Structures are given as structure tokens and as C-alpha cells.
N, C-alpha and C positions, 0 to 999 in steps of 0.2 A: 598555536595555542587555542585560538577560537574554534578550530576544527575539532580538537580534542574535547573541548567543553561541549560542543554540539553532540559528539558521540556519547559522552557521559549523560547529558541531559535527556537524550532520546533512548538511553539504554533500557529502561523498563519495557518500552514497546518493542525494542529490538530483541530483547530476551524472548518475548512472546513469539515474534516472527521466527527466531532461530528454532524454538521448540516446534512450531508448526512446520517449518521447512525440514527439520530433522525427521518428523513423522512422514512428511512427503517423500523424503529420500528412502524411507523404509517401503514406500509404495511406488518406487521407481522413478522419482523425480531426480533431476540433476541439479547441480549447484555451480555457480561461478561468481566471482567478484568482479563487478563492473562499476566504475566511477564511485568507488567507496561504499558500495552497497552489495550485500549478498543477494543474488537472485536465485530463486528456486523455481524450477518449471518442469513440466512434462509429467509422465507417468500417470498414475491414478489421481495424483494431486491436480494435475492439469485438467483431467477429465471432470473431476468434481467441481473445480472452479468454473468450468464452462457449462456445467449441467444445469438444466432448468429445475432439477430436483431441489436445489437450495433456495429456490424462490426468487433469487435476484442474481442471475448469472453475470459474471464479469470476466474481463480478460486478465486483470492484474489488481493486486491490492498491496499497499505498502504498510509496513509496521516498523517504524523507526528506520533502521538502516537495512531492512530486509524487504525484498519485493518478491511476492509469490505470483507466479503467472501460469497461464495455461500451457505455453510452450515457448521455446527460445525465440522463435520468429516473432511471436506476439510481443514479447518483451523488447525486442529490437525496435518495434514500431511504437510501443508505449513508453519507452525509457525516458524520454524528455518530460513527459507528463508525470511519471512516477518519481522522477528525480526532484520535481518541484515539491511533491509531498515529502520526500526525504528532508528537504530544507525546511519545510513547515514543521516537521517533527523536531528538527534541531532548534527551532525557535520556541515551539510550544511545549516540548518535552512531554511529561506525563499528562499534561492538560490537553494534548491534541485530540485524543479520542473523545473525551467528554465535550470539547468545544465543537468537534465535527458533528457529533450527534445532536447537540443543541442547535447548530446551524440547520441541520436537516429538519428537525422538528419545527423550528421557526418557519422554514420555507413551507412546510405542510400546513401549519396553522394560518399562514397568509395565503393559502390556495395556490402555492407554486410547487414546482417539482423538487422533491427532496434531494435528488442527486445533482442534476444539472444546475439548479439554482443555489446549491450549497456554496457558501462563500469560499471554502477551500478548493472546491472543484472549479469554480469560476476562475480563481487565481491560477490554478494549474493549467487550465485550458488556455488562458491568456498568455502565460509565460512559456508554455511548451512550444 
């Protein structure tokens, strides 16, 4: 029952992830379900995520129960980290993205790194 509530609580963010993943599939990405999350990777979606053109290239990003990644091999390596974010979405629900952004802004305001010092990222690196 708790797992079902986690899916429901995270569902607004999951819907955004499914939409972006669906667009990715139109651009050649593949999809698979792993550990209760839908993973989209590869194709032009993967190339875009890895591109320096977006200003902050990354290997993977989690939106609710959806993980978007550059390719399947990268997701295999990043899965434990991204699964921590899935659990964070289950706890924070629709408040996760605003809380994540506020944590990043707080880190910047304090002269720290907005990504590596973000509370959610520190937790994910510690638990992965």
C-alpha cells in the first residue's frame, strides 16, 4: 500500500517524465522498466542530455518514477543514485522540484556548488 501511495504522490512529476520520455522515443530513445521506474535512454534524447549545448550536460535525470539517461550503459552505472531520487520523489511528491531548486539556490547563496552541495544530491551520493 505504501508503494502505491508513493507512486500516486510522485505522479505529477512522473507524468512530465513520461511525456519527455515519449518525445524521446519519437527521437529514437528506447524504454525499459527497471526497479519500478521507467528508464528512457539513447537516440537523440541521449545525445541532447550529453550535449554541452544545454549548458549543463548530465548523464541522467529523474522525474518521479521516470529516469531519462544518455544511454543504457550509463543508466546501469547511475541506477543506484537515480533510484535514491525516485525514493525522494515518493517522499516529497509535487514539492520535490521546488525543494530541489531551493536547495540549489541556497547553496549558491552560501558560496557553495549548486549541484554537488544540494541536499538531495548529497543524500543520493551517500546512499548510492
